[in-house]
C-alpha positions as CSV (number, residue, x, y, z in Angstrom):
1,M,-20.6,11.8,-6.8
2,L,-21.4,9.1,-4.2
3,R,-24.0,6.4,-4.4
4,G,-26.7,5.0,-1.8
5,A,-26.2,5.9,1.8
6,A,-23.2,8.1,1.4
7,A,-24.8,10.5,-1.0
8,A,-25.1,13.3,1.4
9,V,-21.7,13.1,2.9
10,A,-19.7,16.4,2.6
11,A,-16.3,15.9,0.7
12,V,-13.1,15.7,2.9
13,P,-9.4,15.6,1.8
14,L,-8.5,12.0,0.5
15,A,-5.9,11.4,3.4
16,G,-7.9,13.3,6.0
17,T,-6.7,16.4,7.2
18,A,-8.7,16.0,10.5
19,A,-7.9,19.6,11.8
20,G,-8.1,19.5,15.5
21,S,-8.2,15.7,15.8
22,A,-6.0,14.0,18.4
23,F,-3.5,11.8,17.1
24,A,-2.0,10.3,20.2
25,S,-1.4,6.6,20.2
26,S,-3.1,4.4,22.6
27,A,-1.3,3.3,25.7
28,A,1.1,0.3,25.5
29,P,-0.6,-3.0,25.6
30,A,-0.4,-5.1,28.6
31,T,2.2,-7.9,28.6
32,G,0.8,-9.8,31.6
33,P,-1.7,-12.9,31.4
34,D,-4.6,-10.5,30.3
35,G,-2.7,-8.5,27.6
36,P,-2.9,-9.0,23.7
37,G,0.5,-10.9,23.9
38,A,-0.1,-13.0,27.0
39,A,2.3,-15.8,27.6
40,G,1.4,-19.1,25.8
41,H,-0.3,-17.4,22.8
42,G,2.8,-16.5,20.9
43,T,4.4,-18.4,18.1
44,A,7.4,-20.3,19.2
45,G,10.4,-18.3,17.8
46,L,8.4,-15.6,16.0
47,G,7.9,-13.4,19.3
48,P,5.0,-12.3,21.5
49,N,3.4,-10.1,19.2
50,V,2.6,-12.9,16.6
51,L,-0.5,-14.5,18.1
52,A,-0.9,-18.1,16.7
53,F,-4.5,-19.8,17.1
54,D,-5.6,-23.2,16.3
55,P,-9.2,-24.5,16.6
56,S,-8.3,-26.3,19.9
57,M,-7.9,-23.2,21.6
58,G,-11.7,-22.6,21.7
59,D,-13.4,-19.8,19.8
60,A,-14.2,-17.8,22.9
61,A,-10.7,-17.8,23.9
62,I,-9.4,-16.9,20.6
63,Q,-12.1,-14.1,20.2
64,A,-10.8,-12.5,23.6
65,R,-7.3,-12.3,22.3
66,I,-8.5,-10.8,18.8
67,D,-10.7,-8.2,20.8
68,A,-7.7,-7.3,23.1
69,V,-5.6,-6.5,20.1
70,F,-8.1,-4.4,18.5
71,A,-8.9,-2.5,21.8
72,V,-5.3,-1.3,21.4
73,Q,-5.1,-0.9,17.9
74,Q,-8.3,0.5,16.9
75,S,-7.4,4.0,17.0
76,N,-3.7,3.5,17.5
77,Q,-2.6,5.5,14.1
78,F,0.9,6.5,15.2
79,G,1.7,4.1,17.9
80,T,4.3,1.5,18.1
81,E,2.5,-1.7,18.9
82,R,2.5,-4.2,16.0
83,Y,0.7,-7.5,15.8
84,A,0.2,-10.5,13.4
85,L,-2.9,-12.6,14.1
86,A,-2.1,-16.0,12.7
87,F,-4.7,-18.8,12.2
88,K,-3.5,-22.3,11.7
89,P,-5.4,-24.5,9.3
90,G,-9.2,-25.1,10.5
91,T,-12.3,-23.6,11.1
92,Y,-13.0,-20.8,13.2
93,H,-16.1,-19.0,14.5
94,V,-14.8,-15.4,15.3
95,E,-15.2,-11.8,14.3
96,V,-12.0,-10.2,13.4
97,N,-11.9,-6.3,13.5
98,V,-8.5,-5.2,12.1
99,G,-7.2,-2.0,13.5
100,F,-3.9,-0.3,12.9
101,Y,-0.6,-2.3,12.7
102,T,-2.5,-5.6,12.5
103,H,-1.9,-8.2,10.0
104,V,-4.4,-11.2,9.8
105,L,-3.0,-14.2,7.9
106,G,-3.8,-17.8,7.3
107,L,-1.1,-20.2,7.8
108,G,-2.4,-22.8,5.3
109,D,-1.0,-23.8,1.9
110,S,-4.4,-22.5,0.4
111,P,-6.8,-19.9,1.4
112,E,-9.3,-22.7,1.8
113,D,-7.3,-24.3,4.5
114,V,-8.3,-21.5,7.2
115,V,-12.2,-20.8,7.2
116,I,-13.2,-17.8,9.3
117,H,-17.0,-18.2,9.9
118,G,-17.5,-14.5,11.0
119,H,-16.3,-11.1,9.4
120,V,-12.8,-10.0,8.7
121,T,-13.5,-6.3,9.1
122,V,-12.1,-2.7,8.7
123,D,-14.6,-0.1,9.6
124,A,-14.2,3.7,10.7
125,Q,-16.3,4.1,14.0
126,W,-12.8,5.3,15.6
127,F,-13.0,8.2,13.2
128,D,-16.7,9.0,13.2
129,G,-17.2,7.0,10.1
130,N,-14.5,8.6,8.1
131,G,-12.4,6.0,6.4
132,T,-9.8,8.0,4.9
133,Q,-7.2,7.2,7.6
134,D,-7.7,3.4,7.7
135,F,-4.0,2.9,6.8
136,W,-1.4,0.3,7.7
137,R,-3.3,-3.1,8.2
138,A,-3.6,-6.2,6.0
139,A,-5.4,-9.5,5.7
140,E,-4.2,-12.6,3.5
141,N,-4.6,-16.3,2.8
142,L,-7.8,-17.2,4.3
143,T,-11.6,-17.9,3.5
144,I,-14.1,-15.5,5.1
145,V,-17.8,-16.8,5.3
146,P,-19.8,-13.6,6.6
147,P,-22.8,-14.7,8.6
148,D,-24.9,-12.2,6.8
149,G,-23.3,-12.5,3.6
150,L,-21.5,-9.1,3.7
151,D,-17.7,-8.5,4.5
152,R,-16.8,-4.8,5.0
153,W,-13.2,-3.7,4.3
154,A,-13.4,0.1,4.1
155,V,-9.7,1.0,3.8
156,A,-7.5,3.9,2.9
157,Q,-4.0,3.4,1.6
158,A,-1.8,0.8,2.8
159,G,-4.7,-1.8,3.6
160,P,-4.1,-4.6,1.4
161,M,-6.2,-7.7,1.1
162,R,-4.4,-10.8,-0.7
163,R,-5.2,-14.4,-1.5
164,V,-8.5,-14.3,0.2
165,H,-11.9,-16.0,-0.7
166,V,-15.0,-14.2,0.4
167,K,-17.9,-16.5,0.4
168,G,-20.5,-13.6,0.0
169,D,-20.5,-9.9,-1.1
170,M,-17.9,-7.3,-0.1
171,I,-18.4,-3.4,0.6
172,L,-15.5,-1.1,0.6
173,M,-17.0,1.8,2.8
174,P,-17.5,2.5,6.5
175,S,-20.7,1.4,8.2
176,P,-23.4,3.8,9.6
177,P,-23.4,6.0,11.6
178,G,-21.1,8.0,9.5
179,N,-21.0,6.4,6.2
180,G,-18.0,8.6,5.3
181,W,-15.4,8.3,2.7
182,S,-12.7,5.5,2.4
183,S,-9.7,6.1,0.5
184,G,-7.7,3.8,-1.8
185,G,-7.6,0.0,-1.7
186,F,-5.9,-3.1,-3.0
187,L,-7.3,-6.3,-3.6
188,A,-4.9,-9.2,-5.2
189,D,-5.0,-13.1,-5.8
190,S,-8.6,-13.1,-4.3
191,V,-12.2,-14.6,-5.1
192,V,-15.3,-12.8,-4.0
193,D,-18.1,-15.1,-4.9
194,G,-20.6,-12.2,-4.7
195,R,-20.7,-8.5,-5.5
196,I,-18.1,-5.8,-4.5
197,D,-19.7,-2.5,-3.8
198,S,-17.4,0.3,-4.1
199,G,-19.7,2.7,-2.1
200,S,-17.8,5.9,-0.9
201,Q,-14.4,4.2,-1.9
202,Q,-12.8,6.9,-3.9
203,Q,-10.3,4.7,-6.0
204,W,-9.4,1.1,-6.0
205,L,-7.2,-1.4,-7.7
206,S,-8.2,-5.1,-8.1
207,R,-5.4,-7.5,-9.7
208,N,-5.6,-10.8,-10.4
209,D,-9.0,-11.6,-8.9
210,T,-12.2,-13.4,-9.6
211,I,-15.4,-11.5,-8.9
212,G,-19.2,-12.0,-9.1
213,G,-19.8,-8.6,-10.0
214,W,-18.9,-4.8,-9.2
215,T,-21.2,-2.0,-8.5
216,G,-20.3,1.7,-7.8
217,A,-17.8,4.1,-8.8
218,N,-16.2,7.5,-7.6
219,W,-13.0,8.6,-9.2
220,N,-10.4,5.8,-10.4
221,M,-11.2,2.1,-10.4
222,V,-8.8,-0.1,-12.2
223,F,-9.1,-3.8,-13.1
224,V,-5.9,-5.7,-14.1
225,G,-6.2,-9.6,-14.9
226,V,-9.8,-9.6,-13.2
227,Q,-12.3,-12.5,-14.0
228,G,-15.9,-10.8,-13.9
229,A,-14.6,-7.1,-13.9
230,P,-16.7,-4.4,-15.7
231,A,-15.6,-3.3,-19.1
232,T,-13.7,-0.2,-19.4
233,S,-16.1,2.8,-19.5
234,F,-13.8,5.6,-18.2
235,P,-14.7,8.2,-17.2
236,T,-18.5,7.4,-16.8
237,P,-18.5,5.4,-14.9
238,P,-14.5,5.6,-14.2
239,Y,-13.8,2.0,-14.8
240,T,-10.6,0.9,-16.5
241,T,-10.0,-2.7,-17.2
242,V,-6.8,-4.3,-18.7
243,D,-7.8,-7.9,-19.7
244,R,-4.4,-9.7,-18.7
245,T,-1.7,-9.2,-16.2
246,P,1.4,-9.0,-18.1
247,V,4.0,-10.4,-15.6
248,I,3.4,-11.0,-11.8
249,R,4.1,-13.2,-8.8
250,E,2.4,-13.0,-5.6
251,K,3.8,-12.0,-2.5
252,P,5.4,-14.8,-0.2
253,F,3.3,-15.8,2.8
254,L,4.0,-17.8,5.9
255,T,2.6,-21.6,6.3
256,V,2.6,-24.2,8.8
257,D,2.6,-27.9,8.2
258,R,0.8,-30.9,10.0
259,H,4.0,-31.4,12.1
260,G,4.0,-27.6,13.4
261,A,7.2,-26.5,11.3
262,Y,7.0,-23.2,9.7
263,H,7.8,-22.3,5.9
264,V,7.6,-19.3,3.7
265,F,6.0,-20.0,0.3
266,V,7.4,-18.1,-2.6
267,P,5.0,-18.1,-5.7
268,A,6.2,-18.6,-9.3
269,L,6.4,-16.0,-11.9
270,R,3.1,-15.8,-14.0
271,R,2.8,-14.1,-17.5
272,D,-0.5,-13.0,-19.3
273,S,-2.5,-14.1,-16.4
274,T,-6.2,-13.7,-15.2
275,G,-7.8,-14.9,-12.0
276,T,-6.0,-16.2,-8.9
277,S,-2.7,-18.2,-8.8
278,W,-4.5,-20.9,-6.7
279,A,-7.5,-21.4,-9.0
280,G,-6.8,-24.7,-10.3
281,G,-5.2,-26.2,-7.0
282,P,-1.9,-25.2,-5.1
283,A,-0.1,-22.3,-6.5
284,A,3.2,-22.9,-8.2
285,G,6.3,-22.0,-6.6
286,H,8.5,-23.1,-4.0
287,S,8.7,-23.4,-0.2
288,I,11.5,-22.3,2.2
289,P,11.7,-23.7,5.8
290,L,11.7,-20.9,8.4
291,T,15.2,-22.7,9.5
292,G,16.5,-21.1,6.3
293,F,15.5,-17.5,7.6
294,H,17.2,-15.3,10.3
295,V,14.1,-14.3,12.5
296,A,15.0,-10.9,13.6
297,R,13.4,-9.2,16.6
298,P,12.8,-5.4,17.4
299,G,15.8,-4.0,18.9
300,E,18.3,-6.2,16.8
301,S,21.0,-4.1,14.9
302,A,21.7,-3.8,11.2
303,A,25.1,-5.3,11.5
304,S,23.6,-8.4,13.4
305,I,20.9,-9.0,10.4
306,N,23.5,-8.1,7.6
307,A,25.8,-10.9,9.1
308,A,23.0,-13.4,8.7
309,L,22.0,-12.1,5.3
310,A,25.7,-12.3,4.1
311,G,25.8,-15.9,5.5
312,G,23.1,-16.9,3.2
313,K,19.9,-16.5,5.4
314,H,16.4,-15.1,4.1
315,L,15.2,-12.6,6.6
316,L,11.7,-12.6,8.6
317,L,10.9,-9.5,10.5
318,T,8.8,-10.1,13.3
319,P,6.2,-7.6,14.5
320,G,7.7,-4.4,16.1
321,V,9.7,-1.3,15.3
322,Y,13.4,-1.6,14.5
323,P,15.8,1.5,14.9
324,L,18.7,0.9,12.5
325,S,21.8,3.0,12.0
326,A,22.9,1.5,8.8
327,P,20.9,-0.1,5.8
328,L,20.1,-3.9,5.6
329,R,22.0,-5.1,2.6
330,V,20.6,-7.9,0.3
331,S,23.1,-9.2,-2.2
332,R,22.2,-12.9,-2.6
333,P,19.8,-13.7,-5.7
334,G,16.5,-15.2,-4.6
335,T,16.5,-13.7,-1.1
336,V,13.3,-13.2,0.6
337,V,12.8,-10.2,3.1
338,L,9.4,-10.7,4.8
339,G,7.9,-8.6,7.5
340,L,4.9,-9.6,9.8
341,G,2.8,-7.4,11.5
342,L,3.6,-4.2,9.6
343,A,7.2,-4.5,10.9
344,T,8.7,-1.1,10.6
345,L,12.3,-0.2,10.0
346,Q,13.4,3.3,11.0
347,A,16.5,5.3,9.6
348,V,17.9,6.8,13.0
349,R,21.2,8.2,11.5
350,G,20.4,9.8,8.1
351,N,21.0,6.2,6.7
352,S,18.9,4.2,4.0
353,L,17.1,1.3,5.2
354,I,17.3,-1.5,2.5
355,E,19.6,-1.7,-0.3
356,V,19.1,-4.5,-2.6
357,G,21.9,-5.3,-5.1
358,D,21.5,-5.7,-8.9
359,V,20.5,-9.4,-8.6
360,G,17.2,-11.0,-9.5
361,D,14.6,-12.9,-7.7
362,V,14.5,-10.9,-4.7
363,S,11.6,-10.3,-2.6
364,V,10.9,-7.5,-0.2
365,A,7.4,-7.6,1.5
366,G,5.3,-6.3,4.2
367,V,7.5,-3.4,5.9
368,I,7.0,0.1,6.6
369,L,9.9,2.3,5.9
370,E,10.3,5.1,8.2
371,A,12.6,8.2,8.0
372,A,13.4,9.0,11.7
373,S,16.3,11.4,11.1
374,A,17.0,14.1,8.7
375,H,18.4,13.7,5.3
376,S,18.3,10.0,4.6
377,P,19.6,9.7,0.8
378,V,16.9,7.1,0.1
379,L,14.9,4.7,2.3
380,L,14.7,1.7,-0.2
381,R,17.0,1.2,-3.0
382,V,17.1,-1.4,-5.8
383,G,20.4,-1.7,-7.6
384,D,23.1,1.1,-7.8
385,G,23.3,3.0,-11.0
386,R,21.9,2.2,-14.5
387,T,22.8,-1.3,-15.7
388,R,22.2,-3.5,-18.8
389,K,21.5,-6.6,-16.8
390,N,18.5,-8.4,-17.7
391,H,16.4,-9.7,-15.0
392,A,13.1,-10.5,-17.0
393,N,13.3,-14.3,-16.1
394,R,13.9,-13.9,-12.4
395,P,12.7,-10.1,-11.5
396,T,13.3,-8.7,-8.1
397,A,9.8,-7.7,-6.5
398,L,8.5,-5.4,-3.9
399,F,5.1,-6.0,-2.2
400,D,3.3,-3.8,0.3
401,V,6.1,-1.5,0.8
402,F,5.3,1.6,2.6
403,P,7.5,4.5,3.2
404,R,6.6,7.0,5.8
405,I,8.2,10.6,6.3
406,G,6.8,12.2,9.4
407,G,3.6,11.4,11.3
408,A,5.0,9.1,14.1
409,V,8.4,11.0,14.2
410,P,10.0,13.8,12.6
411,G,12.5,13.1,9.7
412,G,13.6,13.7,6.1
413,T,14.5,11.7,2.8
414,E,15.8,12.8,-0.6
415,V,14.1,9.9,-2.2
416,S,11.8,7.4,-0.7
417,I,12.1,4.5,-3.3
418,R,14.7,4.3,-6.0
419,I,14.9,1.6,-8.7
420,D,17.9,1.2,-10.9
421,S,17.7,-2.3,-11.7
422,N,15.8,-3.5,-14.7
423,D,12.9,-5.6,-14.8
424,V,11.8,-5.1,-11.2
425,L,8.2,-5.7,-10.3
426,V,6.3,-3.4,-7.7
427,D,3.1,-4.7,-6.3
428,H,1.5,-2.2,-4.1
429,V,3.4,0.8,-2.5
430,W,2.4,3.9,-0.6
431,A,5.1,6.5,-0.3
432,W,3.8,8.9,2.2
433,R,5.1,12.2,3.3
434,A,2.7,12.8,6.3
435,D,0.1,15.5,6.0
436,H,-1.1,14.9,9.6
437,G,0.5,13.4,12.9
438,L,1.7,13.7,16.2
439,D,2.9,17.1,17.3
440,G,6.3,18.2,16.1
441,T,6.3,15.4,13.2
442,V,4.8,17.3,10.4
443,G,5.6,20.7,8.6
444,W,7.2,21.9,5.2
445,S,10.8,21.8,6.9
446,V,10.0,19.3,9.8
447,N,9.5,16.1,7.3
448,P,11.2,17.1,4.1
449,A,10.8,14.6,1.1
450,G,11.9,15.1,-2.2
451,V,11.0,12.5,-4.9
452,G,8.6,9.8,-3.8
453,F,9.2,7.1,-6.5
454,L,12.4,7.2,-8.7
455,V,12.6,4.7,-11.7
456,N,15.9,4.6,-13.5
457,G,15.8,0.9,-14.6
458,D,14.3,-0.4,-17.9
459,R,11.0,-2.6,-18.0
460,V,9.7,-1.7,-14.5
461,T,6.3,-2.6,-14.2
462,T,4.1,-1.2,-11.1
463,Y,0.6,-2.5,-9.9
464,G,-1.0,0.0,-7.1
465,L,1.4,3.0,-7.0
466,F,0.4,5.4,-4.2
467,V,2.8,8.4,-3.9
468,E,1.6,11.3,-1.8
469,H,2.8,14.9,-0.5
470,H,6.3,14.8,-1.6
471,Q,8.1,18.1,-2.3
472,N,9.6,17.4,-5.7
473,Y,8.2,15.2,-8.4
474,E,6.3,12.4,-6.6
475,V,7.0,9.8,-9.4
476,L,10.2,10.5,-11.8
477,W,10.4,7.9,-14.3
478,N,13.6,7.7,-16.3
479,G,13.9,4.3,-17.3
480,D,12.3,3.0,-20.6
481,Q,9.5,0.6,-21.5
482,G,7.8,1.2,-18.0
483,R,4.4,0.4,-17.0
484,T,2.1,1.5,-14.5
485,Y,-1.3,0.0,-13.6
486,F,-2.9,2.4,-11.1
487,F,-1.5,5.7,-9.8
488,Q,-3.0,7.7,-7.0
489,N,-1.4,10.9,-5.9
490,E,-1.8,13.9,-3.7
491,H,0.2,16.9,-4.1
492,P,1.8,18.4,-0.7
493,Y,-1.0,20.1,1.4
494,D,1.3,22.4,3.3
495,V,3.0,24.5,0.6
496,P,3.7,27.7,2.5
497,A,4.1,30.0,-0.6
498,Q,4.4,29.6,-4.5
499,S,8.0,30.5,-4.1
500,A,8.8,27.5,-2.1
501,W,7.4,25.2,-4.7
502,R,8.5,25.8,-8.2
503,H,11.5,25.0,-10.3
504,G,12.6,27.6,-12.9
505,T,9.5,29.3,-14.2
506,T,7.4,26.4,-13.7
507,K,4.7,26.2,-10.7
508,G,5.1,23.3,-8.5
509,F,6.1,19.9,-9.7
510,A,4.2,17.2,-11.9
511,A,3.0,14.2,-9.8
512,Y,4.0,11.9,-12.6
513,K,7.1,12.8,-14.5
514,V,8.2,10.7,-17.4
515,G,11.8,11.7,-18.5
516,D,12.4,13.7,-21.6
517,H,14.6,11.1,-23.2
518,V,12.1,8.2,-22.8
519,T,10.7,6.6,-25.8
520,E,8.2,4.1,-24.3
521,H,6.0,4.2,-21.4
522,H,2.6,3.0,-20.7
523,A,0.2,4.0,-18.0
524,W,-3.4,3.0,-17.0
525,G,-5.8,4.9,-14.5
526,L,-4.1,7.7,-12.9
527,G,-5.4,10.2,-10.5
528,S,-3.7,13.2,-9.2
529,Y,-5.4,15.5,-6.3
530,A,-4.7,18.7,-4.9
531,F,-5.6,20.2,-1.5
532,F,-3.6,23.1,-0.5
533,N,-4.4,23.8,3.0
534,L,-2.9,27.1,3.9
535,N,-4.9,29.4,1.9
536,A,-1.8,30.5,0.0
537,D,-3.0,30.3,-3.4
538,I,-0.8,27.5,-4.5
539,Y,-0.9,26.1,-8.2
540,T,1.0,23.3,-9.9
541,D,1.3,23.9,-13.6
542,R,0.4,20.2,-14.5
543,A,-0.3,16.8,-13.0
544,Y,1.6,14.8,-15.4
545,E,4.6,15.8,-17.7
546,V,5.7,13.4,-20.4
547,P,7.5,13.6,-23.8
548,D,5.3,14.0,-26.6
549,T,6.0,10.9,-28.4
550,P,3.8,8.1,-29.8
551,G,5.6,5.7,-27.5
552,V,4.4,7.3,-24.4
553,V,0.8,6.6,-23.7
554,L,-1.3,7.6,-20.7
555,T,-4.9,6.1,-20.6
556,S,-7.7,7.0,-18.1
557,L,-6.3,10.0,-16.2
558,M,-7.9,12.5,-14.2
559,T,-7.2,15.6,-11.8
560,V,-9.2,16.7,-8.8
561,C,-9.1,19.9,-6.8
562,L,-10.5,19.4,-3.1
563,N,-9.8,23.2,-2.0
564,G,-12.3,25.8,-1.0
565,A,-11.7,29.3,-2.1
566,G,-8.0,30.8,-1.9
567,G,-6.3,27.2,-2.0
568,G,-5.3,27.1,-5.5
569,G,-5.3,24.1,-7.8
570,I,-3.9,22.1,-11.0
571,L,-3.6,24.4,-14.0
572,H,-3.2,21.4,-16.6
573,C,-3.7,17.7,-16.9
574,V,-0.8,16.7,-19.2
575,N,2.0,19.0,-20.1
576,D,0.0,22.2,-21.3
577,T,-3.2,20.6,-22.0
578,G,-6.3,19.8,-20.3
579,D,-8.6,22.2,-18.2
580,P,-7.6,23.7,-14.8
581,V,-9.2,22.2,-11.6
582,E,-9.1,24.9,-9.1
583,N,-10.9,26.5,-5.8
584,G,-14.1,27.7,-5.4
585,F,-15.9,24.9,-7.0
586,G,-17.9,23.7,-3.9
587,T,-17.0,20.2,-2.8
588,Y,-14.3,19.4,-5.4
589,D,-13.6,20.1,-9.1
590,M,-12.7,17.1,-11.0
591,K,-11.7,16.5,-14.7
592,A,-11.2,13.3,-16.4
593,Y,-9.4,12.5,-19.6
594,S,-9.5,9.1,-21.4
595,N,-6.2,9.6,-23.1
596,G,-2.9,11.7,-22.7
597,V,-0.4,13.4,-24.6
598,G,1.4,10.6,-27.1
599,V,-1.9,9.0,-27.6
600,V,-2.4,8.3,-31.4
């Protein structure tokens, strides 16, 4: 399956079960003059964990701060430390290793305004060269000039790269020693002058990029609106290419002007687009001064934040963990909720975390949403019940939103993300019920999660939908005229017995369920995987379940089983069609299909 140096690597579960591995967080960072957040290196008003750099500080001093953050964050998978490394316009000669909960961002109007002569790297040597757990990190809005011509971004889920110009080649797998798997990435609004080599990367979505070429493929590589993308050849190699992106706007981002004033730029809506939003010069959109934002700090209450939102402010969440006993409520059209440094909201009283009204043009971006108590009804909700309101001209959008149930703390939710409004855009989510974590945070009844992604609204469009290990349908899509471009899923690992995971006479739950009444739905590039790790002989009857009607079309879909003997598997691909993938087939068993039920 693998190419090049990774050809001999044994298969491992996509999200990395890491039996016997330690998951304790690193020690808390120093807060004195030698710590990552040392005095004088924070950004005024944005707290000590936003480290702002400008060229006048000198490359050596900047490198020392970057290295200090990485020393804390390299293996800090379930720690509470959060950092944003913010580069003001200029040129730097530094190496940026990007660890957990580290957000690297340029502060220019264009990616060309911040130039890093060095690498911006995600690798996996902390995990013996296995990149399947390189989660929760990000890079955006800068130019990378790797001295050796090759930049490495070996991420798993929740490791987006956006609005970046790489002046060279890219590789998406870990370096030697190890050369292990990497497991799910997202590249958007970016230019790579050279060739991207997927290496051991298992699945990937590129959206609105311009690339010099692509080589390599394993399971599911999807390209939407990408200039230079390979032609569709699924399943050999498994490339699925959609020429144009039907509707999108890019994630809002932080900038600083020549007077030192901060702003948040909100890109404009684009339709039927290819390539980047900034290819022809400054991107279309509007800028909001930071004075229009409520700048929140960890420890602030939901009541305080909601008062600011009700008063007309946008919301900037500085890096850290926010225990909340009530949801943040967004009711004003056009509101921006922007997290820096993987800001993490925790539901500590069985509450939801973000509730967006049935209004248009809201942005929610760059946040982890964590169930930190039992039985939250939902973590993020957009709208409240079915509606006929049309938001096509001003759609609400979600960017890099990552629900998490278990792993760091025990907790549960009935639904991770619920979308009731129409015309919503979803641009990269990873809804994860933890399969591993700190002691006492993972178990069938310890971190229960029902539906991962529930859509009741019409004309909802998703790009990069990662949903894993939920105990009900991973995706339940009841709205009409929905579209998905790339889906990646793993069924729950820890099903204790078949009787615990069935409904009626049906074994398990489909990973992607389109409601029986839906008349039109389209999806491209779908992968669903089984790894049942308790040797309990667990099966699910089907990976995808859809109404058999010509308006429901699934294109380029696959199933994979990673079990050894006694694990179980997936009996059918779509409804009651498609061959089983099941245990006892060596490293893995895979089936791929060009079309699903409903294709004419």
